[in-house]
Phi, psi and omega in degrees: 000135178267129183285140179265341179282164179293129181285167177284317180245140166247126178262109184264113184241112173276137182221133173230119182288123175251316180195183182293335176297315180296325178294317178293327175297319178298316180297321177297317178300310180297319179299323180293337175276316183296334181270008179292143179289328175275123193256357185274078182212163169234154177244122179250115178250116177258120183237140182265354184208358179224045183303309185295321180296315180292321179302316180289318184298316185264012184304317184257021180292142177283342181277162179276084184249129177241129179258124183248130180279118180240026184300327182269001177279119183273184174083191182281197183297339182304315181298322181290314180292323177299321179298318178295316181301319183297335181264001181284133179246357181287166178291328180231144180249121176255110177284135179213108179293152191293340178263010177246169182197160175289139181289324184218169184280003183257007187298310180294323177298319179290324175299315180300317181301313181290324180294323178293327178283336185229068186290348184275348182282152180245350175204159182210166182229143181245165176290163175222154173233168181235132180254121178270113183297330182287317183263349183060031180249146175256131182201197174051064178291149174233123170266111188278152171203151178268138173219162193295341180257030183300332180298329182256329184233107183281108178251014178251317182109210184286154174301342178296345181273354187256157177228134181230147177287138182273072178225090188048059187297146175293142177257161178289141179283117183284357175271350179277176185221259180287338181259026178301327181287308183292327174298319181294317179298318182292322179293323176295319178297317181297328183271321189244348187091195184287154183275162169280150180253125179264093189288338184259014182240130178237131172254135180259121177260127178277137174262119182208169187288341181271002175296146182303317180296325180290323182292339183259005185300329182268012180237054187298320181296315178299315181299313182300315180296312183291325178294321177296317178297320182292314181294327176295321177297317181290326177298319178289322182298318185250003187055044185266136178260123183297145177293147178300142186302325178293313179296325178300310182291328176295315179297316180297319179295317180298317180293322179297316178295317180303313182286329176296315179293324178296322178294321177298316178299320180297316180296319184285327186231046186305313184290333182255011186296326180297329178279319181296325184297334178296328177278324178296327179303321180300319179295310185297316186274343175289338182279342188243354180273000000 
């Protein structure tokens, strides 16, 4: 039965069909939502090029799935995700990119638990892991945290890790490019303050050749120019002063070492990692409060 009342969670999924691999990634993403133990949700899929195919595929689904046609929505992925957000009717919006997925079926239940304990928050961030399509292995955990230089140094990860309250939600800036995520986090911070941290929730991000970042690896000159233009735009937008270049590289190196050590801990204590992370959380959040 499909619920007519507003659900507690809206899962906003932007989708652009590239090939059958991308279609199967979407199905995996949707399946990770459909298998959740907490059932009060809707799934909003905004697609820019396969509306009729998705409409037919999910026609007889038992889940509350809505397919939104975004063919006329221009721009990069921002327009597509914004389109999905606009159609969300739930109290909370969980962004989930189509090549990402929930690690376990208790994710929404754990989100609900933390939200009930912290009703004053308006947005939150979850942990992430990375799935290597070639080796079929999950690794590289990220414990996210917000810090004041988030525009230049992403310490949260992908937008799939965030949850926002559905109260005139902020939309992604369509003038951004590679920093569409960090710009969004900073705009949320400017409006709501720091996020709540969901320590028991993991989002899995797939690493694959069709990722936008992977496709641009051989275009370093183009990337460098556009990134400089983008950060200059964001500095004007927020009256933000860029971090000193020495401090920037020190911070990047420190985070790289931090994540390398975290990955080693994950490999050594994979089965007990959920317990270990509770102690690691104290370290990460004691540094930024």
